[in-house]
C-alpha positions as CSV (number, residue, x, y, z in Angstrom):
1,X,58.3,-10.1,-65.5
2,X,56.0,-8.2,-63.1
3,X,57.3,-4.9,-61.9
4,X,56.2,-4.0,-58.3
5,X,56.0,-0.4,-57.0
6,X,59.0,0.5,-54.8
7,X,57.1,0.5,-51.5
8,X,55.8,-3.1,-52.2
9,X,59.4,-4.2,-52.9
10,X,60.5,-2.7,-49.6
11,X,57.7,-4.5,-47.8
12,X,58.8,-7.8,-49.4
13,X,62.3,-7.2,-48.0
14,X,61.1,-6.5,-44.5
15,X,57.6,-6.4,-43.2
16,X,58.6,-3.9,-40.5
17,X,59.1,-1.2,-43.1
18,X,55.4,-1.2,-43.9
19,X,53.9,-2.3,-40.6
20,X,56.0,-0.7,-37.9
21,X,54.7,-1.4,-34.4
22,X,52.6,1.4,-33.0
23,X,54.2,3.0,-29.9
24,X,52.1,2.9,-26.7
25,X,51.0,6.4,-25.7
26,X,51.4,7.4,-22.1
27,X,49.1,10.3,-21.2
28,X,50.6,12.3,-18.3
29,X,48.9,15.2,-16.6
30,X,51.4,17.8,-15.5
31,X,51.4,21.3,-14.1
32,X,53.4,23.9,-16.2
33,X,56.7,24.9,-14.6
34,X,56.9,21.8,-12.4
35,X,59.9,19.5,-12.2
36,X,58.0,16.8,-14.0
37,X,58.1,19.0,-17.1
38,X,61.9,19.3,-16.7
39,X,62.3,15.5,-16.5
40,X,60.0,14.8,-19.5
41,X,61.9,17.3,-21.6
42,X,65.1,15.2,-21.0
43,X,63.4,11.8,-21.6
44,X,65.1,9.8,-24.4
45,X,61.8,9.1,-26.1
46,X,63.2,8.7,-29.7
47,X,64.5,5.3,-29.0
48,X,61.7,4.2,-26.6
49,X,58.8,2.0,-27.4
50,X,56.4,4.5,-26.0
51,X,55.5,8.1,-26.7
52,X,54.5,10.8,-24.2
53,X,51.3,12.8,-24.5
54,X,51.4,15.7,-22.1
55,X,48.1,17.0,-20.7
56,X,48.5,20.3,-19.0
57,X,46.5,20.6,-15.7
58,X,46.0,23.9,-14.0
59,X,46.3,22.7,-10.4
60,X,47.1,19.6,-8.4
61,X,43.4,19.0,-7.8
62,X,42.7,19.3,-11.5
63,X,45.3,16.6,-12.1
64,X,43.6,14.3,-9.6
65,X,40.3,14.8,-11.4
66,X,41.8,14.1,-14.8
67,X,43.4,10.8,-13.5
68,X,40.2,9.6,-11.7
69,X,38.1,10.4,-14.8
70,X,40.5,8.5,-17.1
71,X,41.5,11.5,-19.1
72,X,45.2,10.8,-18.3
73,X,47.1,7.6,-17.3
74,X,49.4,9.2,-14.8
75,X,50.0,12.2,-12.6
76,X,52.5,13.1,-9.9
77,X,50.9,13.2,-6.5
78,X,51.5,11.9,-2.9
79,X,51.1,8.5,-1.4
80,X,48.8,9.7,1.4
81,X,46.1,10.5,-1.3
82,X,46.7,7.1,-2.9
83,X,46.3,5.3,0.4
84,X,43.0,7.1,0.9
85,X,41.7,6.1,-2.5
86,X,42.7,2.4,-1.8
87,X,40.8,2.5,1.5
88,X,37.7,3.4,-0.6
89,X,38.3,0.4,-2.9
90,X,40.1,2.1,-5.8
91,X,43.2,0.4,-7.3
92,X,45.5,3.4,-7.7
93,X,49.1,2.9,-6.8
94,X,52.3,5.0,-6.4
95,X,55.8,4.8,-7.8
96,X,58.5,7.1,-6.2
97,X,59.5,10.3,-8.0
98,X,61.1,12.6,-5.5
99,X,61.8,12.9,-1.7
100,X,62.2,16.6,-1.8
101,X,59.6,18.3,0.4
102,X,59.2,21.8,1.8
103,X,61.4,24.1,3.9
104,X,61.1,26.7,6.6
105,X,62.7,29.9,5.4
106,X,63.5,33.2,7.2
107,X,65.2,36.5,6.3
108,X,69.0,36.4,6.6
109,X,69.0,38.7,9.7
110,X,66.1,37.0,11.4
111,X,66.5,36.1,15.1
112,X,64.7,32.8,14.4
113,X,67.3,30.0,14.6
114,X,65.1,27.0,15.4
115,X,61.6,25.7,15.2
116,X,61.1,26.7,18.9
117,X,61.9,30.3,18.0
118,X,58.6,30.5,16.0
119,X,56.6,30.9,19.2
120,X,55.0,34.4,19.1
121,X,56.0,34.9,15.4
122,X,54.0,35.4,12.2
123,X,54.2,32.2,10.0
124,X,53.3,32.0,6.4
125,X,52.2,28.5,5.4
126,X,52.0,27.4,1.7
127,X,48.8,25.4,1.3
128,X,46.1,25.0,4.0
129,X,45.5,23.6,7.4
130,X,46.2,20.1,6.1
131,X,49.5,20.8,4.4
132,X,51.8,17.9,5.3
133,X,54.8,20.1,6.0
134,X,52.7,22.1,8.5
135,X,51.3,19.0,10.2
136,X,54.7,17.4,10.5
137,X,56.3,20.7,11.8
138,X,53.6,20.8,14.5
139,X,54.4,17.2,15.4
140,X,58.1,18.1,15.7
141,X,57.4,21.2,17.9
142,X,55.1,19.1,20.2
143,X,58.2,17.0,21.1
144,X,59.3,20.1,23.0
145,X,55.8,20.7,24.3
146,X,55.3,23.6,21.9
147,X,51.8,24.0,20.3
148,X,52.5,25.9,17.1
149,X,48.8,26.0,16.3
150,X,48.3,28.2,19.3
151,X,51.6,30.1,19.6
152,X,52.1,31.4,16.0
153,X,50.1,33.9,14.0
154,X,49.3,31.8,10.9
155,X,48.8,33.0,7.3
156,X,47.8,30.4,4.7
157,X,48.1,30.9,1.0
158,X,49.5,29.8,-2.3
159,X,53.3,29.5,-2.4
160,X,53.8,32.7,-4.6
161,X,51.6,34.7,-2.1
162,X,53.6,33.4,0.9
163,X,56.9,34.3,-0.8
164,X,55.6,37.9,-1.3
165,X,54.4,38.1,2.3
166,X,57.9,37.2,3.5
167,X,59.5,39.7,1.2
168,X,57.2,42.4,2.3
169,X,57.9,41.6,6.0
170,X,54.3,40.7,6.6
171,X,55.3,37.3,8.0
172,X,58.5,36.5,10.0
173,X,59.0,33.0,8.4
174,X,57.6,31.0,5.5
175,X,56.9,27.2,5.4
176,X,56.7,26.7,1.7
177,X,57.3,24.2,-1.1
178,X,60.9,23.3,-1.9
179,X,61.3,25.2,-5.2
180,X,59.8,28.4,-3.8
181,X,62.1,28.0,-0.8
182,X,65.1,27.5,-3.1
183,X,64.2,30.7,-5.0
184,X,64.1,32.6,-1.7
185,X,67.4,31.1,-0.5
186,X,69.1,32.1,-3.7
187,X,68.3,35.7,-3.0
188,X,69.7,35.6,0.6
189,X,67.0,34.1,2.7
190,X,68.0,31.4,5.2
191,X,66.7,27.9,5.7
192,X,65.9,26.7,9.2
193,X,64.9,23.2,8.4
194,X,63.6,21.2,5.4
195,X,61.2,18.4,5.1
196,X,63.8,15.7,5.5
197,X,65.2,17.5,8.6
198,X,61.7,17.5,10.1
199,X,61.3,13.8,9.6
200,X,64.7,13.1,11.1
201,X,63.6,15.2,14.2
202,X,60.6,12.8,14.4
203,X,62.9,9.8,14.4
204,X,62.6,8.8,10.7
205,X,66.0,8.4,9.1
206,X,64.9,6.7,5.9
207,X,64.8,8.7,2.6
208,X,61.0,8.5,2.1
209,X,59.6,9.7,-1.2
210,X,57.2,12.6,-0.9
211,X,55.9,12.5,-4.4
212,X,55.5,9.9,-7.1
213,X,53.8,8.8,-10.3
214,X,50.2,7.7,-9.5
215,X,48.3,5.4,-11.8
216,X,45.8,2.5,-11.8
217,X,47.3,-0.8,-10.8
218,X,45.1,-2.6,-13.3
219,X,46.3,-0.2,-16.1
220,X,49.9,-0.9,-15.2
221,X,49.3,-4.6,-15.2
222,X,48.1,-4.4,-18.8
223,X,51.0,-2.1,-19.9
224,X,53.7,-3.6,-17.7
225,X,56.6,-3.5,-20.2
226,X,55.8,0.1,-21.2
227,X,55.5,1.2,-17.6
228,X,58.9,-0.4,-16.6
229,X,60.5,1.2,-19.7
230,X,59.1,4.6,-18.8
231,X,60.4,4.5,-15.2
232,X,63.8,3.4,-16.4
233,X,63.9,6.3,-18.9
234,X,62.7,8.6,-16.2
235,X,65.6,7.6,-13.9
236,X,68.0,8.1,-16.7
237,X,66.6,11.5,-17.5
238,X,67.0,12.6,-13.9
239,X,70.6,11.3,-13.7
240,X,71.4,13.2,-16.9
241,X,70.0,16.5,-15.5
242,X,72.0,16.0,-12.3
243,X,75.3,15.0,-14.0
244,X,75.4,16.4,-17.5
245,X,75.6,20.2,-17.7
246,X,74.6,20.2,-21.4
247,X,71.4,18.3,-20.5
248,X,70.7,20.8,-17.7
249,X,71.2,23.8,-20.0
250,X,68.2,22.7,-22.1
251,X,66.0,22.7,-19.0
252,X,67.0,26.1,-17.7
253,X,64.3,28.0,-19.7
254,X,61.7,25.8,-18.0
255,X,62.9,26.9,-14.5
256,X,61.8,30.5,-15.2
257,X,64.9,31.6,-13.3
258,X,67.1,34.3,-14.9
259,X,70.1,34.2,-12.5
260,X,72.7,31.5,-12.1
261,X,72.4,31.4,-8.3
262,X,68.7,30.4,-8.5
263,X,69.2,28.0,-11.4
264,X,72.0,26.2,-9.5
265,X,70.1,26.0,-6.3
266,X,67.0,24.7,-8.0
267,X,69.2,22.0,-9.7
268,X,70.8,21.1,-6.4
269,X,67.5,20.7,-4.5
270,X,66.0,18.8,-7.4
271,X,68.9,16.4,-7.4
272,X,68.9,16.1,-3.6
273,X,65.4,14.6,-4.0
274,X,66.5,11.7,-6.1
275,X,65.1,8.4,-4.8
276,X,67.8,5.7,-5.0
277,X,65.7,3.0,-3.5
278,X,62.3,2.5,-2.1
279,X,62.0,-0.9,-0.5
280,X,60.5,-2.4,2.7
281,X,62.4,0.0,5.1
282,X,61.2,3.1,3.2
283,X,57.6,1.8,3.1
284,X,57.7,1.0,6.8
285,X,58.9,4.5,7.4
286,X,56.0,5.8,5.2
287,X,53.6,3.8,7.4
288,X,55.0,5.6,10.5
289,X,54.7,9.0,8.8
290,X,51.1,8.0,8.0
291,X,50.4,7.4,11.7
292,X,51.9,10.8,12.5
293,X,49.8,12.6,9.9
294,X,46.7,10.8,11.0
295,X,47.2,12.0,14.6
296,X,48.2,15.5,13.6
297,X,45.3,16.1,11.3
298,X,42.7,14.2,13.5
299,X,42.2,11.9,10.5
300,X,41.2,14.8,8.2
301,X,44.1,14.3,5.9
302,X,44.3,10.5,5.9
303,X,40.7,9.5,6.2
304,X,39.3,6.9,8.6
305,X,41.8,4.1,7.8
306,X,44.1,3.4,10.7
307,X,47.1,2.3,8.6
308,X,48.7,2.9,5.3
309,X,46.9,0.7,2.8
310,X,48.5,-2.4,1.3
311,X,49.4,-1.8,-2.4
312,X,49.8,2.0,-2.0
313,X,53.4,1.5,-3.2
314,X,53.5,-0.2,-6.6
315,X,55.1,-3.7,-6.4
316,X,56.1,-3.6,-10.1
317,X,53.7,-6.3,-11.1
């Protein structure tokens, strides 16, 4: 009788013991400290048929370069950029991640109570002249015949710099990204309006995603099962972070927030941005936002295309 080594005997019992299917690797470019890092840390990858390979990127622009060069499969960015790429013949597409946008924040004792009160004030703006929050805020003010570009003293800068300018009383108000706004609010600053409020003021009631996973449509078509599984796992992770305190506790160190007030507000704002659906109504609303941004930026943000490009939002196929 021939005696086989143990590992061969196991293979004879079940081939999968020796030839386990290789998991598909998803290479995702992320910025350290961002909410994508929170979500990926809560992803149930042990039971998944894919594995995540995180590629740190220093800035949003670096992430875009990594995606376009093929160094990563996915990043989180905005659909305006995706539409611009598609207008140039690229096949990138967008899957909703979050609807949370920026917010206008002032000191607790500020006399500023509304957007119209910004006239004659010093405004710190996170980002540059083409920041979407800034363009949409201008569009909202113009409904009341207020030209913020002419009536406020503007300071542009990175979000941490704008926060410091506000704390040092060098600006009267700050229009900044949502997590920086949340950190300010947790220490006593007051929100005047957030991104969703701005859109509502412009007549857009739908919960339109502001950020999403961006990837090549052709790549997704050849990895369809994996992509669907990843998005399902991503939604599960977000739900866990928003409903399960033990899951959230594991993420707290990634927030870089030492006090409970900031941690709780960051969680609340993050969960407020959950995208429950993104169908035809939301995409039609995105098309209206595109038109607003095109006009407000004189096509500098959107490019020459008159309308949001077909295929900007991933169809799932």
